N, C-alpha and C positions, 0 to 999 in steps of 0.2 A: 534686575529683570530676569535674566536669564537663570538664576538659583529659583526662581518662583515657579517659573515654567516647570525646571525639573520636577520640583517638588508636587504640583500639579499632577505631573504625567505620572508619578509614582502613587500618588493617590490613587491616582483613577485605575491605574494597573492593579492594586491590593485590593479594592472595593469590587473590580471586574473577578480577580481571582477568587473572592471569598463568596460573591453570589453564584460563579459559577459551581465552586465546590458546594455551597448549601444546596445548589440544584441538583448536582449529581448523588449527594448524600440520600437527598429525598427521595428521588427517584429508585435510588437501591434499596429505602426502607421503606417504600410503600409497593414497591414492583416485587412480584412471587412469582417462583416461577414454578409453573405445574407441568408435571409431567405428562405426556401423553404418549400409549402407546401406537397410537396411527402415525405419530411423527416418523417413526422409525422404521415401517412399513415401507414397501416401494410401490409407487403408482404406476397401474397399469390401464389406461384410458379409462380412469371411471369407474372401473372394475374393482371389486375386490380380490385381492393375491389369491391365486388356485393353491399354490404351496407355498410355504415358506422359502423364501430365495436368500442365499447368500451370496451377492454377488461382490465382487473381488475388484477393483479397478488397480489397473497395475499403475505403481507407482513413478514409473517412468513417463508414462503419458502424464499424468497430473502435474510434474516434474516441468515437462516440455510447455504445457500449458501455461505454467506460471510464469517461465522464461518469456514464452510469446508474447504475453497481456506486459511483464515487467520492460522489456526492452522496446516493445512497441510505445508504450509509453515515454519513453524517453526519449525514441527517435520523432514523435511527434513534440518535443519540444524545441527539437533543434531545427526544425522546418523553418521559424523564423530567421534562424539563424542563417540559412543557406540564401533566403529571399533579400533579406537586408544586412548582406555580409559587407557593402562599401560603405554603407552607413552607421556602423558601429563604433564606438570610439575605441581606444585600447584596452583600458578596462574591462569592456562588454565583450569584446574578442577573447582577452585573458580569459575572463569565466567562461567563455563558451569552449575552449579548448579545455579547459580544466574538468567542462562538464562531460568534455569528450574522453576525457581520460580518466574519469571514473570508470564511465561506462566500461571501458576497455579494461580497470584496473578489476572490475567487479566480474566480466567474462572470463580473464584470466583464473581470478579466484576459482571461480567454477569450473573452469578445466582442469587445474591443479588440484581439485579437492574431488575429482574424478563423478561429479556431478550429472556430468553431460552423457556419460559412459551408459550405453544400454546392457553390459553385462554384468553378472552378480558377480561382485569380489569378497 
């Protein structure tokens, strides 16, 4: 009985994978990308640009926004842990602390690679 369930599960996964692959291949095959010059122009309140602007965004601000979004989402996942701390089993607590550990390791990695520094080196 157990082997039949596993075989059925494997068949379903394979069928789903083949269907997903065919759909993505078909979408790539039938979808053509058209380059439009207006996509590269800046939008100024609905009017056509007066001059050709080449606005360069500081990379530090971009990285700050990426880290803000990244760590904000990660800390959002931790809110259920804070409110249900006493109801968690040992395994769930271990996984929560492991998640916190991964967040700290990623922050340490960013710190050691000078991603968070604002000076040009």
